[in-house]
Each structure stands twice: as structure tokens, then as C-alpha cells.
C-alpha positions as CSV (number, residue, x, y, z in Angstrom):
1,X,-113.0,175.5,-1.6
2,X,-111.5,177.4,1.6
3,X,-108.1,175.9,2.9
4,X,-108.7,173.8,5.8
5,X,-108.5,175.2,9.0
6,X,-105.4,175.3,10.8
7,X,-104.0,173.3,14.0
8,X,-106.4,174.3,16.8
9,X,-105.2,175.9,20.0
10,X,-105.7,174.6,23.5
11,X,-108.1,176.2,25.9
12,X,-106.8,176.9,29.5
13,X,-106.8,173.3,30.7
14,X,-105.2,172.2,27.8
15,X,-107.7,170.6,26.3
16,X,-109.2,170.6,22.7
17,X,-112.8,170.3,22.0
18,X,-113.1,167.4,19.1
19,X,-116.1,169.3,17.1
20,X,-113.9,172.5,16.7
21,X,-112.7,171.6,12.8
22,X,-116.3,170.6,11.6
23,X,-117.6,174.1,13.2
24,X,-114.5,175.7,11.5
25,X,-114.5,174.1,7.9
26,X,-118.2,173.4,7.5
27,X,-120.3,176.1,9.9
28,X,-121.8,173.5,11.7
29,X,-122.2,174.2,15.9
30,X,-123.7,172.8,18.6
31,X,-124.9,175.5,21.8
32,X,-125.9,174.0,25.3
33,X,-129.3,175.3,26.7
34,X,-127.7,175.8,29.9
35,X,-131.4,176.5,31.8
36,X,-132.0,172.9,30.3
37,X,-128.9,170.6,30.7
38,X,-127.3,168.5,33.8
39,X,-124.1,168.3,31.3
40,X,-122.8,170.6,28.5
41,X,-123.3,169.5,25.1
42,X,-119.4,170.2,24.1
43,X,-118.9,167.9,26.7
44,X,-121.0,165.4,25.8
45,X,-120.5,165.1,21.7
46,X,-117.6,166.3,19.6
47,X,-118.7,166.6,15.9
48,X,-117.4,164.3,12.7
49,X,-118.5,164.2,9.1
50,X,-120.7,161.7,7.7
51,X,-119.9,159.9,4.1
52,X,-123.8,159.8,3.7
53,X,-125.6,162.0,1.6
54,X,-128.8,162.0,3.8
55,X,-127.1,164.0,6.8
56,X,-123.6,165.6,6.6
57,X,-122.9,165.2,10.4
58,X,-122.4,163.2,13.0
59,X,-122.7,164.0,16.7
60,X,-119.5,161.5,18.3
61,X,-120.4,160.8,21.8
62,X,-117.6,160.9,24.3
63,X,-119.6,158.4,26.9
64,X,-121.5,156.0,24.3
65,X,-118.2,154.3,24.1
66,X,-119.4,153.2,20.1
67,X,-116.7,155.5,17.9
68,X,-114.4,156.5,20.7
69,X,-113.0,154.2,22.9
70,X,-113.9,155.2,26.6
71,X,-113.0,154.6,30.2
72,X,-115.9,151.7,30.5
73,X,-116.6,153.4,34.2
74,X,-117.8,156.5,32.6
75,X,-120.2,154.5,30.0
76,X,-121.6,152.8,32.7
77,X,-122.3,156.2,34.4
78,X,-124.1,157.6,31.4
79,X,-126.7,154.9,31.6
80,X,-127.3,155.1,35.0
81,X,-128.0,158.8,34.8
82,X,-129.9,158.5,32.2
83,X,-132.3,155.8,33.9
84,X,-132.1,157.7,37.1
85,X,-134.2,160.5,34.8
86,X,-136.3,157.8,33.0
87,X,-136.9,156.4,36.4
88,X,-138.1,159.6,38.4
89,X,-140.9,159.9,35.2
90,X,-141.9,156.1,35.4
91,X,-142.5,156.3,39.0
92,X,-144.1,160.0,38.6
93,X,-142.3,161.4,41.9
94,X,-142.6,165.2,40.8
95,X,-139.1,165.4,42.3
96,X,-135.9,165.8,40.4
97,X,-132.9,163.6,41.0
98,X,-130.3,165.1,43.2
99,X,-128.2,167.2,40.6
100,X,-124.6,166.2,42.8
101,X,-123.9,163.2,40.4
102,X,-124.9,165.0,37.2
103,X,-122.4,167.7,38.6
104,X,-119.8,164.9,39.3
105,X,-120.3,163.2,36.3
106,X,-119.5,166.9,34.1
107,X,-116.6,167.7,36.3
108,X,-114.9,164.3,34.9
109,X,-115.6,164.9,31.9
110,X,-114.0,168.3,31.3
111,X,-110.7,166.7,32.8
112,X,-107.9,166.0,31.1
113,X,-106.9,162.3,29.9
114,X,-105.8,160.2,31.6
115,X,-108.1,160.7,34.8
116,X,-106.1,161.6,38.1
117,X,-106.1,158.7,41.0
118,X,-108.1,161.0,42.6
119,X,-110.8,161.1,39.8
120,X,-111.0,157.9,38.9
121,X,-111.8,157.1,42.9
122,X,-114.5,159.4,42.0
123,X,-116.0,157.9,39.2
124,X,-115.7,154.2,41.0
125,X,-117.8,155.9,43.7
126,X,-120.2,157.3,41.4
127,X,-120.9,154.3,39.3
128,X,-121.3,152.3,43.0
129,X,-123.8,155.2,43.7
130,X,-126.0,154.9,40.6
131,X,-125.6,150.8,41.1
132,X,-126.7,151.1,44.5
133,X,-129.9,153.7,43.5
134,X,-131.0,151.1,41.0
135,X,-130.8,147.9,42.8
136,X,-134.1,148.3,44.8
137,X,-135.8,149.5,41.2
138,X,-138.5,146.8,39.8
139,X,-140.8,148.1,37.0
140,X,-141.8,144.5,35.6
141,X,-144.5,146.2,33.9
142,X,-142.8,148.6,32.2
143,X,-141.0,147.9,28.8
144,X,-137.4,149.3,27.9
145,X,-136.4,149.8,23.9
146,X,-133.1,150.6,22.8
147,X,-132.2,151.7,19.6
148,X,-129.8,150.1,17.4
149,X,-127.0,150.1,16.7
150,X,-125.6,152.8,18.8
151,X,-127.8,152.8,21.3
152,X,-128.7,149.1,22.0
153,X,-125.8,149.0,25.4
154,X,-127.4,152.6,26.7
155,X,-130.9,151.2,26.5
156,X,-130.0,148.1,28.2
157,X,-128.2,150.2,30.9
158,X,-131.3,152.5,31.6
159,X,-133.4,149.2,31.6
160,X,-131.2,148.0,34.6
161,X,-131.7,151.5,36.6
162,X,-135.4,150.8,36.1
163,X,-135.9,147.0,36.7
164,X,-138.0,146.4,33.3
165,X,-137.3,143.8,30.6
166,X,-135.4,145.2,27.7
167,X,-135.5,144.8,23.9
168,X,-133.8,146.6,21.7
169,X,-134.1,146.9,17.8
170,X,-131.9,145.2,15.4
171,X,-131.0,144.7,11.8
172,X,-130.1,141.4,11.7
173,X,-132.1,138.8,9.7
174,X,-134.1,136.0,12.2
175,X,-135.9,134.3,9.3
176,X,-139.2,133.0,10.2
177,X,-139.6,135.4,13.3
178,X,-142.9,137.9,13.8
179,X,-141.4,141.4,13.5
180,X,-142.3,144.8,14.1
181,X,-140.6,147.4,11.6
182,X,-139.8,151.2,11.4
183,X,-137.8,153.3,10.0
184,X,-134.7,155.9,11.0
185,X,-134.8,157.7,7.8
186,X,-131.4,159.7,8.2
187,X,-129.3,156.7,8.8
188,X,-126.9,154.4,6.5
189,X,-129.2,151.5,7.2
190,X,-133.0,152.9,7.7
191,X,-134.7,149.4,8.5
192,X,-135.4,148.9,12.0
193,X,-137.0,145.3,13.2
194,X,-138.2,144.5,17.2
195,X,-138.4,140.4,17.5
196,X,-140.1,140.1,20.9
197,X,-139.9,136.7,22.1
198,X,-143.3,135.5,22.7
199,X,-142.2,133.7,25.6
200,X,-141.5,136.9,27.6
201,X,-144.0,139.4,25.8
202,X,-146.8,137.0,24.9
203,X,-147.7,136.0,20.8
204,X,-150.3,138.7,19.9
205,X,-149.2,141.7,17.8
206,X,-150.0,143.7,20.8
207,X,-147.2,142.7,22.3
208,X,-146.6,145.9,25.0
209,X,-148.8,146.1,27.7
210,X,-151.7,148.0,27.1
211,X,-152.4,151.3,28.5
212,X,-148.8,150.6,30.0
213,X,-145.6,152.6,30.0
214,X,-142.9,151.9,27.6
215,X,-139.3,154.1,27.8
216,X,-137.4,154.6,24.3
217,X,-134.0,155.3,24.9
218,X,-131.6,156.4,21.8
219,X,-128.0,158.2,22.4
220,X,-129.2,161.5,20.5
221,X,-132.4,163.4,19.2
222,X,-131.8,165.6,16.3
223,X,-135.1,166.0,14.7
224,X,-137.1,163.0,16.8
225,X,-138.3,161.7,13.4
226,X,-137.2,158.4,14.7
227,X,-139.0,158.5,17.8
228,X,-142.3,159.7,16.1
229,X,-142.0,156.7,13.4
230,X,-141.6,154.0,16.6
231,X,-144.2,155.5,18.3
232,X,-146.5,155.5,15.5
233,X,-146.0,151.8,14.7
234,X,-146.2,150.1,18.1
235,X,-149.0,152.6,19.4
236,X,-151.3,151.3,16.7
237,X,-151.3,147.3,17.9
238,X,-150.4,148.3,21.9
239,X,-151.7,152.0,23.0
240,X,-149.7,153.2,25.8
241,X,-151.0,155.5,28.3
242,X,-147.1,156.9,28.4
243,X,-144.4,157.1,26.2
244,X,-140.7,158.2,28.0
245,X,-138.1,159.1,25.6
246,X,-134.4,158.8,27.4
247,X,-131.5,160.2,25.4
248,X,-128.3,161.1,26.1
249,X,-128.8,164.7,23.9
250,X,-131.8,166.5,22.6
251,X,-131.4,169.2,19.9
252,X,-134.4,169.2,18.5
253,X,-135.9,172.4,17.3
254,X,-139.0,174.3,18.4
255,X,-140.6,173.0,15.4
256,X,-139.9,169.0,15.9
257,X,-140.6,169.7,19.4
258,X,-144.3,170.7,18.4
259,X,-144.5,167.8,15.9
260,X,-143.8,165.1,18.5
261,X,-146.5,167.3,20.8
262,X,-149.0,167.0,17.8
263,X,-148.2,163.4,18.0
264,X,-149.1,162.5,21.5
265,X,-152.4,164.8,21.1
266,X,-153.4,162.7,17.8
267,X,-152.7,159.2,19.5
268,X,-154.5,160.5,23.0
269,X,-151.2,159.6,24.5
270,X,-148.3,161.7,27.0
271,X,-144.9,162.0,25.7
272,X,-141.9,162.8,27.9
273,X,-138.8,163.6,26.9
274,X,-135.1,163.2,29.3
275,X,-132.1,164.3,28.2
276,X,-128.7,164.9,30.3
277,X,-127.4,167.6,27.3
278,X,-129.9,169.7,25.4
279,X,-129.4,172.6,23.0
280,X,-129.3,173.3,19.2
281,X,-127.6,172.4,16.8
282,X,-126.7,175.3,13.5
283,X,-126.6,173.9,9.8
284,X,-126.0,175.8,7.1
285,X,-128.2,176.3,4.3
286,X,-125.6,174.0,1.8
287,X,-124.3,171.8,4.5
288,X,-124.1,169.0,2.5
289,X,-122.3,170.6,-0.1
290,X,-120.1,171.8,2.2
291,X,-119.3,168.5,4.3
292,X,-118.8,166.8,0.7
293,X,-116.0,169.5,-0.2
294,X,-114.4,169.0,3.0
295,X,-114.4,165.2,2.8
296,X,-112.7,165.5,-0.8
297,X,-110.2,167.5,0.6
298,X,-109.1,165.9,3.9
299,X,-105.6,164.5,3.3
300,X,-105.3,160.6,3.0
301,X,-105.0,159.0,6.0
302,X,-102.1,157.1,6.9
303,X,-102.2,153.5,6.3
304,X,-102.4,151.1,9.1
305,X,-100.5,148.2,7.0
306,X,-97.3,150.3,8.3
307,X,-97.1,148.9,11.6
308,X,-94.2,146.9,12.1
309,X,-95.7,143.6,12.0
310,X,-99.4,141.7,12.2
311,X,-100.3,140.9,16.2
312,X,-101.0,137.7,17.4
313,X,-104.0,136.2,17.9
314,X,-106.0,133.9,20.4
315,X,-109.5,132.9,20.4
316,X,-111.2,132.0,23.8
317,X,-114.0,129.2,23.7
318,X,-115.5,130.5,27.0
319,X,-117.4,127.8,28.8
320,X,-119.7,129.9,30.5
321,X,-123.7,130.4,30.9
322,X,-125.1,131.0,27.2
323,X,-125.6,134.7,26.2
324,X,-128.9,135.8,25.4
325,X,-129.3,138.8,22.8
326,X,-131.5,141.3,23.7
327,X,-132.7,141.5,20.2
328,X,-135.4,139.2,21.5
329,X,-135.9,140.4,25.1
330,X,-134.3,139.9,28.1
331,X,-135.6,140.5,31.4
332,X,-133.1,140.7,34.5
333,X,-130.1,142.7,35.4
334,X,-126.5,142.2,33.3
335,X,-125.0,140.0,36.1
336,X,-121.7,140.9,37.6
337,X,-120.6,137.5,38.3
338,X,-121.1,136.8,34.9
339,X,-118.6,139.9,33.6
340,X,-116.3,139.0,36.6
341,X,-115.7,135.4,35.3
342,X,-115.1,136.3,32.1
343,X,-113.2,139.3,32.7
344,X,-111.1,136.4,35.1
345,X,-110.7,133.9,32.0
346,X,-109.5,137.2,29.4
347,X,-106.7,138.5,31.7
348,X,-105.4,135.2,31.5
349,X,-104.9,135.7,27.3
350,X,-103.4,139.2,27.8
351,X,-100.0,140.2,27.3
352,X,-97.7,140.1,30.4
353,X,-100.3,138.1,32.7
354,X,-99.2,134.7,34.6
355,X,-101.7,132.6,32.7
356,X,-102.0,130.2,35.2
357,X,-102.6,132.2,38.1
358,X,-105.0,134.5,36.5
359,X,-102.5,137.7,37.0
360,X,-104.1,141.0,37.8
361,X,-101.7,142.6,35.2
362,X,-101.4,142.8,32.0
363,X,-98.6,144.9,29.8
364,X,-99.8,148.2,28.2
365,X,-103.3,149.3,27.2
366,X,-106.1,147.1,26.1
367,X,-109.1,148.2,24.6
368,X,-112.2,145.7,24.6
369,X,-114.0,145.6,21.6
370,X,-118.1,144.8,21.2
371,X,-119.7,144.5,17.4
372,X,-122.3,146.7,16.6
373,X,-125.4,145.9,18.5
374,X,-123.7,143.2,20.7
375,X,-122.7,146.3,23.5
376,X,-123.8,145.6,27.3
377,X,-121.9,142.5,27.8
378,X,-118.9,143.2,26.6
379,X,-119.2,146.8,28.3
380,X,-119.7,145.2,31.9
381,X,-116.9,142.8,30.9
382,X,-114.6,146.1,30.1
383,X,-115.5,147.8,33.6
384,X,-114.6,144.7,35.6
385,X,-111.2,144.5,33.5
386,X,-111.0,148.0,34.0
387,X,-110.8,147.0,38.0
388,X,-107.6,144.8,37.4
389,X,-105.7,146.7,35.0
390,X,-104.7,150.2,33.6
391,X,-105.8,151.8,30.9
392,X,-108.6,150.1,29.9
393,X,-110.8,151.4,27.5
394,X,-114.0,150.2,25.5
395,X,-115.6,151.2,22.0
396,X,-117.3,148.7,19.3
397,X,-117.3,148.3,15.6
398,X,-120.0,149.9,13.3
399,X,-121.5,150.1,10.2
400,X,-121.5,154.0,9.6
401,X,-119.1,155.3,6.9
402,X,-117.7,158.5,8.7
403,X,-114.7,160.5,7.0
404,X,-111.5,160.2,8.9
405,X,-108.8,162.6,9.5
406,X,-105.8,162.7,12.6
407,X,-106.2,166.0,14.3
408,X,-107.3,166.7,18.3
409,X,-110.0,169.0,16.9
410,X,-111.7,166.5,15.2
411,X,-113.8,163.6,16.5
412,X,-112.6,160.8,14.3
413,X,-108.7,160.3,13.6
414,X,-108.7,156.9,11.9
415,X,-110.4,153.8,11.0
416,X,-110.0,150.0,10.0
417,X,-112.3,148.6,7.3
418,X,-113.1,144.9,7.2
419,X,-115.9,142.7,6.1
420,X,-119.5,141.9,8.3
421,X,-119.5,138.3,9.9
422,X,-122.9,138.9,10.7
423,X,-126.6,137.8,8.8
424,X,-128.1,141.5,8.3
425,X,-131.1,142.5,6.3
426,X,-128.9,144.1,4.1
427,X,-126.4,141.3,3.6
428,X,-122.8,141.9,3.5
429,X,-120.8,145.3,3.7
430,X,-118.4,146.9,5.3
431,X,-117.8,147.5,8.8
432,X,-115.4,149.9,10.5
433,X,-114.0,150.4,13.7
434,X,-112.8,153.8,15.1
435,X,-110.1,155.7,16.7
436,X,-107.8,152.5,17.7
437,X,-104.7,155.0,16.3
438,X,-104.5,158.5,17.2
439,X,-101.6,160.8,17.3
440,X,-99.5,157.5,16.2
441,X,-100.8,155.8,19.4
442,X,-101.9,152.2,19.4
443,X,-103.0,149.7,21.8
444,X,-101.1,146.8,23.0
445,X,-104.0,144.0,23.1
446,X,-107.1,144.2,21.9
447,X,-110.0,141.9,22.8
448,X,-112.9,141.4,20.5
449,X,-116.4,140.0,21.7
450,X,-118.4,138.9,18.8
451,X,-121.9,138.4,18.6
452,X,-122.7,135.0,20.8
453,X,-123.4,132.3,18.1
454,X,-121.0,134.3,15.3
455,X,-120.3,132.0,12.0
456,X,-116.5,131.9,13.3
457,X,-115.5,131.1,9.4
458,X,-116.6,134.5,8.4
459,X,-115.2,136.2,11.6
460,X,-111.8,134.6,11.0
461,X,-111.8,135.1,7.0
462,X,-109.5,136.8,5.4
463,X,-110.9,140.9,5.4
464,X,-112.6,140.5,8.0
465,X,-112.6,141.8,11.6
466,X,-109.4,139.9,13.6
467,X,-107.3,140.3,10.3
468,X,-108.2,144.0,10.5
469,X,-107.8,144.1,13.9
470,X,-104.3,142.6,13.6
471,X,-102.9,146.2,11.6
472,X,-103.5,148.1,14.8
473,X,-102.2,146.2,17.7
474,X,-99.5,143.3,19.3
475,X,-102.1,141.0,20.5
476,X,-106.0,140.2,19.2
477,X,-108.1,138.2,21.9
478,X,-111.9,136.9,20.3
479,X,-114.2,136.3,23.0
480,X,-116.3,133.6,21.6
481,X,-119.7,133.4,24.0
482,X,-122.0,130.4,23.4
483,X,-125.4,131.9,22.6
484,X,-128.9,131.4,23.7
485,X,-131.8,131.9,21.6
486,X,-135.2,131.4,21.8
487,X,-137.1,128.5,20.9
488,X,-137.6,128.0,16.7
489,X,-135.5,131.2,16.2
490,X,-132.5,130.6,14.2
491,X,-130.5,132.9,11.6
492,X,-129.3,132.8,8.0
493,X,-125.9,131.9,9.1
494,X,-126.7,129.4,11.7
495,X,-125.8,126.3,9.5
496,X,-122.6,128.3,8.7
497,X,-121.8,128.6,12.4
498,X,-122.3,125.2,13.1
499,X,-120.1,123.9,10.6
500,X,-117.2,126.3,11.1
501,X,-116.7,125.4,15.0
502,X,-117.0,122.0,14.0
503,X,-114.6,122.0,11.3
504,X,-112.2,124.9,13.4
505,X,-109.8,122.8,15.5
506,X,-108.8,120.4,12.2
507,X,-108.9,123.9,9.7
508,X,-106.1,125.7,12.5
509,X,-103.8,123.2,12.9
510,X,-103.3,122.5,8.8
511,X,-103.1,126.1,8.2
512,X,-100.4,126.5,11.4
513,X,-98.0,123.8,10.0
514,X,-98.1,126.4,6.9
515,X,-97.2,129.4,8.9
516,X,-93.9,131.0,10.0
517,X,-95.6,132.4,13.2
518,X,-95.8,130.6,16.6
519,X,-98.0,131.0,19.0
520,X,-98.2,130.3,22.8
521,X,-100.7,127.7,24.1
522,X,-103.0,129.8,26.8
523,X,-105.6,127.9,29.4
524,X,-109.1,128.5,27.5
525,X,-107.5,129.6,24.2
526,X,-107.4,127.6,21.1
527,X,-104.7,129.5,19.2
528,X,-104.9,130.4,15.5
529,X,-103.2,130.3,12.2
530,X,-101.4,133.3,11.0
531,X,-104.1,135.0,9.1
532,X,-101.3,137.3,6.8
533,X,-102.6,137.3,2.8
534,X,-100.6,138.0,0.0
535,X,-101.8,139.0,-3.4
536,X,-101.3,136.7,-6.3
């Protein structure tokens, strides 16, 4: 194969696009259609290579806060802006939203990190503007559906902007629950299920309101095949008058757009697509082979185990209102008062905080990490923390295997790998968190939000998420939220979770006595033993 590209040259503003390496090494490129875009594609995505035989490229969003630690307000604003576009379609106003907020957003994305004080003020004003714009929206007749795993949080933000009930697809296993299934054919994990709560959506197979409007939210449209599969599956039982497809970016070809138009004609419905950025992606005919050759030629990543010491672990048993997963459906908006209370308690567990006073300061930067499909609630907490602590970022874990190389023109610089702790359709497997270190940097503290009701024993086990995070930070704060579930539903791991919760204190005490690591007791916290393991 050809030699890998050399170091990139920054542009006039000192920035390097995180898709340049893939563009030069593999020949994959994206082009913005300026006439149809509100935000340039190059500001919305970088590029990486999937370790996946079905599709070579990964469009790595700069605003989704999935694979890239992101300023929380930017992720919230992206969802709010997409919600503005969706609301215009739902209400049929015939008037495009004011372009000024989109221009502000694009300008903030184009600035260099970190944002200046003036840019932070602009972002705060934009988020507040979007909050006020959505406060009077009320569309209980509309259902908004987000796609697992990447767009579950984005979908919730769009539903908030619409004032609509919200449901996201899932790859979790809920034994005995009625579900609707469809496929995302290119994905590493292709099976999706929808588990609409009968108390919210009714008990019939036609759980969507007949003849209504349904909004489908995804982070990207590359071919539109997943959307076509979804509409075909749902329209069969619940014919809709209007389907609105909302995505951060739309890269469909003319043939792909024609295929969606053809489906609308076949079903006798209307399908509208909206996006912040629109354009095209160019792939060489031998893209899979090229990508494989590049991946095989990448230098081995630096081992994260070279960290000077494992970070300490603090768990917070948060005595707050139980949280209902949106995989069953939720109505009502994300609660800012709830986020503020959770953030207040988390601040007491961060390094440098005055635990008794609940001080507003922590030492070092803080990363809040959601877990796969559990994104929206942790994101709102991260946004609240960012009001009190400088340097807060947000991202989530994922099941997607992605090639890693630490260079500024590539979107995925580092990875940690751990064993899954949730009960999913395909069983246990590897999970990842990306870009927690880049160029030798690391976060002073990481706050992990596992799914409410998590199997605690698996979460804290050797090879699990907590152990992996300890390699890349000085402190891991595990925020355990109570869970609310629909009547009669259960998970394959619920009995294990109950057992783990009941025995947690005894296990911690027994292990701590044999551990050389000392832990400080914090309010609302149960200290964990040293999770360090040695090979026999």
C-alpha cells in the first residue's frame, strides 16, 4: 500500500479538519451543498474508518457528543435547531425558521477550541433562545422516534422542541414485551426493536395514532435505507399521513432520494426530510479494500496502561426520582430541575470540591459519559455542570469498533475497551469509549452514567467500564440513578442487579480491607475497593 499521509498543515485559523487523513489515505470525501445546507458538513463531521466489513467509513459527528467529547451546550443546541426545523414541518407554517441561530451555531463550530468567553456567552444565549422557542410547543398528537444507539439523545432533544411524546429504538432485550422490529443493515449491530409502553401508546399493534405525523430522528442519512425499513414496518400497522425524517446531515444520492419518494408514493403518504447539513459523500469503488489496507498499516496505539496510577472510584447512590428509559416511551420534557439537583450532588464528588458546601469548583477538566443508548438525561446533567465548572465535556460509550490513530486530521484518536454490562439482544460483548485521551491529554475526572437499574456487579467487574475508565483519569464518579419501568416489564439482568445491589456494601467492605488504596468518604457516596487486578 502507499505510505500513510504525513502530518497535516493547519488552515489559516490554525484548525485541522478531522476528516483529512481518511480523505487522503482512502479517497473518501464529503462535499457540502451550500444551497441546501444551514451548516457546512465539514463543521458537522469528521471521518474515521470502521472495523466493519459492511461499511468502511464512519462519519464522526462534532455535535452529537457520541464519539467526541463535546461542549454540552453545542450538543443541546444541535438538537434544538433540528427541532426547530421539525416543528416548521409539523405545524405546516410554510415559513422557514430564522437563519440567524443556525449562522451563530455554524460560527461557533468553526472557532478554535476552547471557546472564548464571548463565544461561550453566545452559546449560552443560543441555548436559551432555543429553550424559549420550544417552551410553548405542544404536539401530543405527534410521536417522535429516535434511532439507537447514536441518535437516542438527539431524538429526545427534538421531541422536547416539539412538545411530543418520545420513544427510541433499542438493542436491549426486554423479555415478554411486545415489540416492533426493523433492521439497520449496514450497522455493526443491525437489529432494532421498539417497545412502546401500552400505558402511553395503547395495546394494539397500531400503536401510532392513525393518520397522524411521526418524526424519525437519526444523526445521519447516508442512503436512507434504515428510514425506508422503519417506515415500511410501522406504516403497515399504523398508516401515517406524514413522516418527517430529521437528521443532522443528509448525504443521500439522487437515486436514494428517488427511492424514498417512491416509497411515499407506494404507501400513499408524505415523507419530508430535513437536515442541518446536506451534500454528498464520494467513495472509491474499492473502498472496503483500501480501508482495510490503511487500518492494517496504522501504528499500534499507545497503551493506556502506561498511566502513572489508577484513578480512584466513587459511586453516588442518587436518591432522586426514578428515571424512565425512553425505549419504553416518555411524555413530557427533560426536567431541568432534576438535572440541576443531580449535578449539585455530583459536584460534591469531584476533585477539589468542598463536599460539605457543595462548592461550584472542581480541579481539572471533567468528562461526563453516558452509556450507549442512555444519552439525553446525562447530557442535560453535563450541561448543568458546565454552568458551574470550566472545561466540562460530554460523550458516551458505544458498541461500534472503530480504527484508532492519534493525529489531528483523524476523528478517533484513542479508545478504551471493556465488557458490556447491559442485557442486549446479541448478548455480552466488547464496548468502547473514544477520544478520552488525545495527544497525551486526559480528563481530571470522569462521571459515568450507566443505565438506571444497571447490573452493578457486571459494571464493577474486572474488565468492565469502571476499571477501563480508571486507566485514563484521576477519579471515576459512578452516578447510579434509580429506575422506573412499565408495569410487568423486566430485563434479563434484573435479578442479577437486585442481588448485586443487596450485596454491594458487604463486598466493598470485604475487598477494601485487602486493598492498599485508601478512599475518602463523601456525602451521598459509597466508596469502592481498588479494582486493580493482576495476572496469575
